[in-house]
C-alpha positions as CSV (number, residue, x, y, z in Angstrom):
1,M,0.1,0.2,-0.1
2,E,2.9,2.2,1.0
3,R,4.4,1.8,-2.3
4,E,1.2,2.2,-4.4
5,K,0.6,5.5,-2.7
6,L,4.3,6.6,-3.5
7,I,4.0,5.7,-7.3
8,K,0.9,7.7,-7.4
9,T,2.5,10.6,-5.7
10,V,5.6,10.6,-8.2
11,E,3.3,10.5,-11.0
12,A,1.5,13.6,-9.9
13,I,4.7,15.3,-9.3
14,L,5.7,14.5,-12.8
15,R,2.4,15.6,-14.4
16,S,2.3,18.8,-12.5
17,A,5.6,19.8,-14.0
18,G,4.2,19.2,-17.4
19,Y,5.5,15.6,-18.1
20,K,3.7,13.1,-20.0
21,T,3.7,9.9,-18.0
22,A,3.2,6.2,-18.6
23,R,3.0,3.8,-15.4
24,L,3.8,0.1,-15.6
25,E,2.1,-2.7,-13.4
26,F,4.7,-5.2,-14.2
27,R,6.0,-7.4,-11.3
28,G,9.8,-7.0,-11.0
29,S,10.0,-4.3,-13.7
30,C,13.3,-2.3,-13.8
31,F,11.1,0.9,-14.1
32,D,7.6,1.8,-13.0
33,I,6.9,5.1,-14.7
34,V,8.3,6.6,-18.0
35,A,8.1,10.1,-18.3
36,S,8.9,12.8,-21.1
37,R,8.9,16.5,-21.5
38,L,10.7,18.3,-24.3
39,V,13.9,16.8,-24.8
40,V,14.0,15.2,-21.2
41,L,13.2,11.4,-21.0
42,L,13.1,9.8,-17.6
43,F,12.8,6.1,-16.6
44,L,11.9,5.9,-12.8
45,K,11.8,2.9,-10.3
46,V,9.8,3.9,-7.4
47,V,10.1,1.9,-4.2
48,A,9.6,2.5,-0.5
49,N,13.2,1.2,0.3
50,I,15.8,1.8,-2.2
51,D,17.8,-1.1,-1.1
52,T,15.1,-3.4,-2.5
53,V,16.3,-2.4,-6.2
54,T,18.3,-5.4,-7.2
55,E,21.3,-5.2,-9.4
56,E,19.6,-6.9,-12.4
57,Q,16.8,-4.4,-12.3
58,A,19.5,-1.5,-12.3
59,E,21.5,-3.0,-15.1
60,D,18.4,-3.1,-17.2
61,L,17.4,0.5,-16.1
62,K,20.8,1.7,-17.2
63,R,20.5,-0.1,-20.4
64,L,17.3,1.5,-21.2
65,A,18.6,5.0,-20.3
66,K,21.7,4.3,-22.6
67,F,19.7,3.2,-25.5
68,F,17.1,6.0,-25.3
69,N,19.6,8.6,-24.1
70,A,17.4,9.1,-21.1
71,S,18.0,9.4,-17.3
72,P,17.3,6.8,-15.0
73,L,16.2,7.8,-11.4
74,I,15.3,5.8,-8.4
75,V,12.7,7.6,-6.2
76,G,12.1,6.3,-2.5
77,L,11.6,7.0,1.2
78,R,14.4,4.9,2.9
79,S,17.4,2.7,2.7
80,K,17.9,-0.1,5.2
81,N,20.1,2.2,7.4
82,A,17.8,5.3,7.7
83,E,15.2,7.6,6.1
84,L,16.4,9.4,3.0
85,E,17.1,13.1,3.5
86,E,15.3,15.6,1.5
87,G,17.7,17.7,-0.6
88,V,20.3,14.8,-0.6
89,V,21.2,12.4,-3.5
90,Y,21.8,8.9,-2.9
91,E,23.1,6.2,-5.2
92,R,22.1,2.5,-5.9
93,F,24.3,0.5,-8.6
94,G,25.3,3.8,-10.1
95,I,21.7,5.4,-10.4
96,Y,20.7,8.5,-8.5
97,A,18.4,8.1,-5.8
98,L,16.1,10.7,-3.9
99,R,13.1,11.2,-2.1
100,P,9.8,12.5,-3.9
101,E,10.3,15.9,-2.2
102,T,13.6,16.4,-3.9
103,L,12.2,15.3,-7.3
104,Y,9.3,17.8,-6.6
105,D,11.9,20.8,-5.9
106,V,14.0,19.8,-9.1
107,L,11.0,19.5,-11.5
108,T,8.7,22.3,-10.0
109,N,11.4,24.8,-8.5
110,N,14.4,24.1,-10.9
111,E,16.4,23.4,-7.6
112,L,19.1,20.9,-8.2
113,P,20.4,19.4,-5.1
114,A,24.2,19.5,-4.5
115,I,24.6,17.2,-1.5
116,F,25.2,13.5,-2.1
117,A,25.6,10.7,0.4
118,E,28.4,8.2,0.6
119,R,29.6,5.9,3.3
120,G,30.8,8.1,6.1
121,G,28.4,11.0,5.6
122,L,27.2,13.8,3.4
123,Y,29.3,15.4,0.6
124,V,29.4,18.1,-2.1
125,R,31.4,18.6,-5.2
126,I,32.9,22.1,-5.2
127,N,34.2,24.3,-8.0
128,G,38.1,23.8,-7.3
129,E,39.1,26.4,-9.6
130,L,37.0,29.2,-7.9
131,L,38.1,27.8,-4.5
132,R,41.6,28.5,-5.6
133,E,40.7,31.9,-7.0
134,L,39.1,32.9,-3.6
135,R,41.8,31.5,-1.3
136,E,44.4,33.5,-3.2
137,R,42.1,36.8,-3.6
138,H,41.7,36.5,0.3
139,G,45.4,36.0,0.8
140,Y,45.4,32.7,2.2
141,S,48.3,30.1,1.5
142,V,47.3,26.5,0.9
143,N,48.7,25.5,4.4
144,E,46.8,28.5,6.2
145,L,43.4,27.5,4.5
146,A,44.1,23.8,5.4
147,Q,44.7,24.6,8.9
148,L,41.7,26.8,9.2
149,L,39.4,24.1,7.7
150,G,41.2,21.2,9.7
151,V,42.4,19.2,6.7
152,S,45.6,18.3,5.4
153,R,47.7,20.4,2.7
154,K,47.2,17.6,0.2
155,T,43.5,17.3,0.8
156,L,42.8,21.0,0.0
157,L,44.9,20.9,-3.3
158,N,42.7,17.8,-4.3
159,Y,39.6,20.1,-3.5
160,E,41.1,22.7,-5.7
161,R,41.9,20.2,-8.6
162,G,38.4,18.8,-8.5
163,E,39.9,15.4,-7.4
164,Q,38.1,15.1,-4.1
165,A,34.4,15.4,-2.8
166,V,34.2,17.8,0.1
167,S,32.3,16.9,3.5
168,L,29.3,18.9,4.1
169,E,30.7,20.4,7.3
170,V,33.9,21.6,5.3
171,A,31.8,23.1,2.5
172,I,29.7,25.1,4.8
173,R,32.8,26.4,6.4
174,L,34.1,27.4,3.1
175,E,31.2,29.1,1.9
176,E,30.7,31.1,5.2
177,L,34.3,32.0,5.0
178,F,34.2,33.4,1.7
179,D,30.6,34.3,1.4
180,E,30.3,32.7,-1.8
181,A,28.4,29.6,-3.2
182,L,31.0,26.7,-4.1
183,A,28.9,23.5,-4.2
184,E,28.2,22.3,-7.6
185,P,24.7,21.1,-8.5
186,I,23.8,17.5,-9.3
187,D,21.9,17.5,-12.8
188,V,19.8,14.5,-11.8
189,L,17.7,14.9,-14.9
190,N,20.6,14.5,-17.3
191,A,22.4,11.7,-15.6
192,R,24.4,9.6,-18.0
193,V,25.4,6.0,-17.0
194,E,27.6,3.4,-18.4
195,A,25.8,0.2,-19.3
196,K,26.5,-3.4,-20.7
197,L,24.5,-3.5,-23.8
198,D,25.7,-6.9,-25.2
199,V,23.4,-9.3,-23.1
200,K,22.8,-12.8,-24.3
201,P,19.2,-14.2,-25.1
202,E,17.6,-16.3,-22.4
203,S,15.8,-18.7,-24.6
204,P,16.1,-20.7,-28.1
205,L,13.1,-18.4,-29.2
206,E,14.7,-15.3,-28.0
207,K,18.0,-16.3,-29.9
208,E,16.2,-17.0,-33.1
209,V,14.0,-13.8,-33.1
210,F,17.3,-11.8,-32.2
211,E,19.2,-13.4,-34.9
212,R,16.5,-12.4,-37.4
213,L,15.9,-8.9,-36.3
214,K,19.8,-8.3,-36.5
215,R,19.8,-9.7,-40.1
216,L,17.2,-7.1,-40.9
217,G,19.8,-4.5,-40.1
218,L,18.4,-3.6,-36.5
219,G,20.6,-2.7,-33.6
220,L,19.0,-4.8,-30.5
221,V,19.5,-4.7,-26.9
222,K,18.2,-7.5,-24.5
223,V,16.2,-6.4,-21.6
224,K,15.1,-8.8,-18.7
225,K,12.8,-6.9,-16.3
226,A,10.5,-5.2,-18.4
227,P,7.2,-6.1,-20.2
228,F,9.1,-6.2,-23.6
229,N,12.3,-8.5,-24.0
230,A,14.3,-6.1,-26.2
231,V,14.8,-2.8,-27.7
232,S,15.5,-2.5,-31.4
233,K,16.3,0.5,-33.6
234,G,17.0,1.4,-37.1
235,D,18.2,4.8,-38.4
236,E,15.1,6.7,-37.7
237,F,13.0,4.4,-35.4
238,R,12.8,2.4,-32.3
239,I,10.8,-0.8,-31.5
240,L,9.8,-2.2,-28.2
241,T,10.0,-6.1,-28.9
242,G,8.0,-8.7,-27.0
243,I,8.7,-12.4,-27.4
244,D,6.4,-15.0,-26.3
245,E,5.9,-18.9,-27.0
246,R,2.2,-18.4,-27.4
247,K,-0.5,-15.7,-26.7
248,T,-1.7,-15.7,-23.2
249,R,-3.4,-13.0,-20.8
250,S,0.1,-12.0,-19.8
251,T,1.0,-11.4,-23.4
252,V,-2.1,-9.2,-24.0
253,K,-1.2,-7.3,-20.7
254,R,2.3,-6.8,-21.7
255,A,1.4,-5.6,-25.1
256,E,-0.9,-2.9,-23.7
257,M,1.9,-1.7,-21.3
258,V,4.2,-1.6,-24.3
259,A,1.6,0.6,-26.2
260,E,1.5,2.9,-23.3
261,V,5.2,3.2,-22.9
262,G,5.7,3.5,-26.7
263,R,3.3,6.3,-26.7
264,I,5.4,8.4,-24.1
265,I,9.0,7.7,-25.9
266,N,7.7,7.7,-29.5
267,S,8.5,4.2,-30.1
268,D,6.7,1.4,-32.1
269,G,5.8,-1.8,-30.3
270,V,5.5,-5.5,-31.7
271,F,5.1,-9.1,-30.2
272,I,6.7,-12.0,-31.9
273,L,5.2,-15.4,-31.0
274,E,6.1,-18.8,-31.9
275,K,3.0,-19.5,-33.4
276,T,-0.1,-17.0,-33.4
277,K,-2.9,-15.4,-35.7
278,T,-1.9,-12.0,-36.4
279,E,-3.8,-9.3,-34.5
280,V,-3.2,-5.9,-33.0
281,V,-3.3,-5.2,-29.2
282,K,-3.9,-1.4,-28.7
283,E,-1.5,-0.5,-31.7
284,V,0.8,-3.2,-30.9
285,P,0.9,-6.2,-33.5
286,I,1.1,-9.5,-32.5
287,I,2.8,-11.6,-35.2
288,P,4.1,-15.1,-35.7
289,K,7.9,-15.3,-36.0
290,E,7.4,-16.8,-39.8
291,S,6.2,-13.4,-40.6
292,L,9.9,-12.1,-40.1
293,R,10.8,-14.4,-43.1
294,E,8.8,-12.2,-45.5
295,V,10.5,-9.0,-44.3
296,R,13.7,-8.1,-46.2
297,D,14.8,-5.1,-44.1
298,A,14.1,-2.9,-41.1
299,D,12.0,-0.4,-43.1
300,E,9.9,-3.2,-44.4
301,L,9.2,-4.3,-40.9
302,I,8.1,-0.9,-39.8
303,E,5.9,-0.7,-42.9
304,M,4.3,-3.8,-41.9
305,I,3.7,-2.7,-38.4
306,E,2.0,0.5,-39.7
307,E,0.0,-1.3,-42.2
308,L,-1.3,-3.7,-39.5
309,K,-2.4,-0.8,-37.2
310,K,-4.1,0.8,-40.1
311,E,-6.1,-2.2,-40.8
312,I,-7.1,-2.5,-37.3
313,K,-8.3,1.1,-37.3
314,A,-10.2,0.5,-40.5
315,K,-12.2,-2.3,-39.1
316,L,-13.1,-0.4,-36.1
317,F,-14.4,2.4,-37.9
318,S,-16.2,0.6,-40.8
């Protein structure tokens, strides 16, 4: 119940800030909400406890962010150790994590946080070049300022070179001393992450479909924790690709979710099954894998998807 309320809160924050959103209800998914506004695209995992996000979910989330040039975010209330603090950025497997209040400040008030949590306390990154200029302008030597701050000479030089984060206490002391802001904001809406994109298929059917799609000239990335099995792209389009042995209720539900996600990220969707009759679920075609034999290249695949959607629309309004 707590998580359900939290997801609704996060979605309301995004929409109030002018974002279009789609929400997933897919058990174990690597993201719960996808949101877009102008050039910003976000994949968000929403959990009460950020430590419940698994490494596998995080890796999938990073793959999607990398593939779509988006930012991944985790929104939560606490970790196993304590409540998350408002205005502080945390990290889980290389992904920024924050409270909904912090997200609200970022989206609504354009207030980027500067404080981040690491083992041992709270820290900030400061403008090292500005620190050096201020030190020299106020007539402090490296040794004098280091003694005043209670740090070593080497540590202060690391601050000035931008090679070391500054504890929150020292950062506050510096800003009080020089009466100038030194902390650098953390742009959580433009986070760029590294991701392993070469992930092997998990079943013979996935392997067969992946090979066929690659032969059509599509770039392809496997995703494990999402309603789709892979994301594919050509020169000017992207496809959320689901794969199943046969059509089930789960297949239909997943196709419906793919349609909603595709609407937000401007991507087509398709489900490829071992055997099935061709149909369309909310503008997502479900086709047998043999249909791929008739397709010569990626552009032809997109044409087939569009034609199937048009046929369904024509039947609905005839």
